[in-house]
C-alpha positions in Angstrom: -8.3 -41.2 91.8 -5.9 -44.0 92.8 -6.5 -47.7 93.5 -4.5 -50.1 95.7 -4.6 -53.8 96.3 -3.4 -55.5 99.4 -3.0 -59.2 100.3 -1.8 -61.0 103.4 -1.8 -64.6 104.8 -0.7 -66.0 108.1 -0.7 -69.5 109.6 -2.7 -70.3 112.7 -0.7 -71.2 115.8 -1.4 -72.3 119.4 -1.0 -69.8 122.2 -1.8 -66.7 120.2 -4.9 -64.4 120.1 -6.9 -64.2 116.8 -7.2 -60.5 115.9 -8.9 -59.5 112.7 -9.6 -55.9 111.8 -8.5 -54.8 115.2 -11.1 -57.1 116.9 -10.2 -60.0 119.1 -12.1 -63.1 117.9 -12.5 -66.0 120.4 -10.8 -69.0 118.8 -8.4 -71.7 120.0 -5.6 -70.4 117.8 -4.3 -67.0 116.6 -2.3 -65.9 113.6 1.4 -66.3 113.6 3.5 -63.2 112.8 6.1 -60.8 113.9 3.2 -58.5 114.9 -0.2 -59.6 116.2 -0.8 -61.2 112.8 -3.9 -59.2 111.9 -4.1 -60.2 108.2 -6.9 -57.7 107.5 -5.1 -54.7 108.8 -1.9 -55.8 107.1 -3.6 -56.2 103.7 -5.5 -52.9 104.2 -2.2 -51.1 105.1 -0.5 -52.5 102.0 -3.5 -51.5 99.8 -3.4 -47.9 101.1 0.4 -47.6 100.7 0.2 -49.1 97.2 -2.4 -46.7 96.1 -0.2 -43.9 97.4 2.8 -45.3 95.4 4.7 -46.3 98.5 6.4 -49.6 99.4 4.7 -52.3 101.4 4.5 -52.5 105.2 7.7 -54.6 105.4 9.8 -51.6 104.5 8.3 -49.6 107.4 8.0 -52.5 109.8 10.6 -55.1 109.0 10.2 -58.5 110.7 13.9 -58.3 111.6 13.3 -55.4 114.0 13.0 -57.0 117.4 11.9 -53.6 118.9 8.5 -54.1 117.2 8.0 -57.8 118.0 4.3 -58.3 118.8 3.3 -54.8 117.6 -0.4 -54.1 117.4 -1.3 -54.0 113.8 -3.4 -50.8 114.4 0.0 -49.1 114.7 0.9 -50.3 111.2 -2.3 -49.0 109.8 -1.9 -45.7 111.6 1.5 -45.3 109.9 -0.1 -45.9 106.5 -2.8 -43.3 107.3 -0.1 -40.8 108.2 1.5 -41.4 104.8 -1.8 -40.7 103.1 -2.3 -37.6 105.1 1.2 -36.3 104.2 0.5 -37.0 100.6 -2.9 -35.4 100.8 -4.9 -38.5 99.8 -8.4 -39.2 101.1 -9.9 -42.7 101.3 -13.1 -43.0 99.3 -13.8 -46.7 100.0 -12.3 -50.0 101.0 -13.5 -53.5 99.9 -12.3 -56.5 102.0 -12.5 -60.2 101.5 -11.4 -62.4 104.4 -10.6 -66.0 103.5 -10.8 -68.3 106.4 -12.4 -71.8 106.9 -13.0 -71.2 110.6 -13.9 -69.6 112.8 -16.9 -68.1 111.1 -16.5 -64.3 110.6 -20.1 -63.4 110.2 -20.8 -63.0 113.9 -18.1 -60.4 114.1 -19.0 -58.5 111.0 -20.5 -55.5 112.8 -17.6 -55.2 115.3 -15.0 -55.4 112.5 -16.8 -52.7 110.5 -17.1 -50.6 113.6 -13.4 -50.9 114.3 -12.4 -50.1 110.8 -14.8 -47.1 110.6 -13.3 -45.7 113.8 -9.6 -46.3 112.8 -10.1 -45.0 109.2 -12.5 -42.3 110.2 -14.7 -43.5 107.3 -18.5 -44.1 107.2 -19.4 -47.7 107.4 -21.2 -47.6 104.1 -17.8 -47.0 102.5 -16.4 -50.3 104.0 -17.2 -53.5 102.1 -16.6 -56.7 104.1 -17.0 -60.2 103.0 -15.9 -63.6 104.4 -15.3 -66.6 102.2 -14.0 -70.1 102.8 -11.7 -72.2 100.6 -14.2 -75.1 100.5 -11.7 -77.4 102.3 -8.9 -76.9 99.8 -5.3 -76.2 100.7 -3.9 -74.8 103.9 -6.7 -72.3 104.3 -9.3 -74.9 103.6 -7.7 -77.2 106.2 -8.1 -74.5 108.8 -4.3 -73.9 109.1 -4.3 -70.3 107.8 -6.3 -67.1 107.2 -5.8 -64.7 104.3 -7.2 -61.3 103.3 -7.5 -59.3 100.1 -8.3 -55.6 100.2 -9.0 -53.1 97.4 -9.0 -49.3 98.1 -9.9 -46.2 96.2 -8.2 -43.0 97.1 -8.9 -39.4 96.0 -6.3 -36.8 95.9 -7.1 -33.6 97.9 -6.3 -30.7 95.7 
């Protein structure tokens, strides 16, 4: 068994779509980033790569590469999944905490879990998803940013 931990944070910006877990969430701002800014898929990809003993997503998708500007974060996650497949690892479960003052994530809980289940090819009962606020503290609490932490458990296929 192997564990991995991923974290990501992005600022909100005008004129961008808010994408979380591969799901578009209606909001007046989106997350700023070289990609679509999906903090959940970035943190999940880093957790998976870390559990496999690989470097983070920046080594595969550097923000200096203009050819991938605006990339859909599902492509980043799919790369991490290919690495797991090559290394013969199997995802046992993922546990996710989204930290965001607004918008409220609860109304999108089902859609996000459905999206993750489809992308990961993992049963929904193996995907933990929680949303927390920062109780008005700091940049996240002021509504200026969104963060995500992800823990994963992998099994090695022998």
